[in-house]
C-alpha positions in Angstrom: 43.3 80.7 -3.2 44.5 84.2 -2.6 45.8 86.5 -5.2 49.0 88.4 -4.5 49.4 91.9 -6.0 52.7 92.5 -7.7 53.9 96.1 -8.0 55.4 97.0 -11.4 56.8 100.3 -12.4 55.1 102.4 -15.0 57.8 101.5 -17.5 57.5 97.8 -16.8 53.7 98.1 -17.3 54.2 99.9 -20.5 56.7 97.5 -21.8 54.6 94.5 -20.8 51.6 96.0 -22.6 53.7 96.5 -25.8 55.0 92.9 -25.4 51.5 91.5 -25.1 50.6 93.4 -28.3 53.5 92.3 -30.4 54.3 88.8 -29.1 51.7 87.1 -31.3 52.8 89.1 -34.3 56.5 88.2 -33.8 55.6 84.5 -33.3 53.4 84.6 -36.4 56.2 86.3 -38.4 58.8 83.7 -37.4 56.5 80.8 -38.2 55.8 82.4 -41.6 59.5 82.9 -42.2 60.1 79.2 -41.6 57.0 78.0 -43.6 57.8 80.2 -46.6 61.5 79.8 -46.6 61.3 76.0 -46.8 59.6 75.9 -50.3 61.6 78.9 -51.4 64.8 77.1 -50.6 63.6 74.2 -52.8 62.7 76.5 -55.6 66.1 78.2 -55.4 67.9 74.9 -55.2 66.1 73.2 -58.1 66.4 76.3 -60.2 70.1 76.6 -59.6 70.5 72.9 -60.5 68.7 73.4 -63.8 70.5 76.6 -64.7 73.8 74.7 -64.3 72.6 71.7 -66.3 74.1 71.9 -69.8 71.2 70.0 -71.4 68.7 72.7 -70.5 68.1 75.1 -73.5 69.2 78.8 -73.1 65.7 80.2 -73.3 64.6 78.0 -70.4 67.7 78.9 -68.4 66.8 82.6 -68.9 63.4 81.9 -67.4 64.9 80.0 -64.6 67.2 82.9 -63.8 64.1 85.1 -63.5 62.5 82.6 -61.1 65.7 82.5 -59.1 65.9 86.3 -59.0 62.2 86.5 -57.8 62.7 83.7 -55.2 65.8 85.4 -53.8 63.9 88.7 -53.6 61.0 87.0 -51.7 63.5 85.4 -49.3 65.1 88.7 -48.5 61.8 90.4 -47.9 60.6 87.7 -45.5 63.9 87.8 -43.6 63.7 91.6 -43.5 60.2 91.4 -41.9 61.4 89.0 -39.2 64.5 91.0 -38.5 62.4 94.1 -38.1 60.1 92.4 -35.6 63.0 90.9 -33.6 64.7 94.3 -33.5 61.5 95.8 -32.2 61.3 93.2 -29.5 64.9 93.9 -28.6 64.4 97.7 -28.4 61.8 97.4 -25.7 64.0 95.4 -23.4 61.6 92.5 -23.1 64.1 90.3 -21.1 63.5 92.5 -18.0 59.8 92.4 -18.5 59.7 88.7 -19.1 61.9 88.1 -16.0 59.7 90.3 -13.9 56.5 88.6 -15.3 58.0 85.1 -14.5 59.0 86.2 -11.0 55.4 87.4 -10.5 54.0 84.2 -11.8 56.2 82.2 -9.4 55.0 84.3 -6.5 51.4 83.6 -7.4 51.8 79.8 -7.4 
């Protein structure tokens, strides 16, 4: 089996190196987003349900509102982290790098 050499521009090489560095981090971040948001959604939903329940005492509703506030804050922080990483990915024009990489991989087969 022979290996073909593919010529990439300096910019493509730089972008590909950046992509290799951040790809696992972006994927990990998106998985964490999903895995953390599922239980948070449950906490928020059940807390809202109990806050609206007229049989729940006022002091408990006050505590539930604090739980809701904290859960919503956590949810926004998680989303913010993922949005940041996705924007970083978009800023380095990865689609061109990925296309170029896939072209190269096809040529090697």
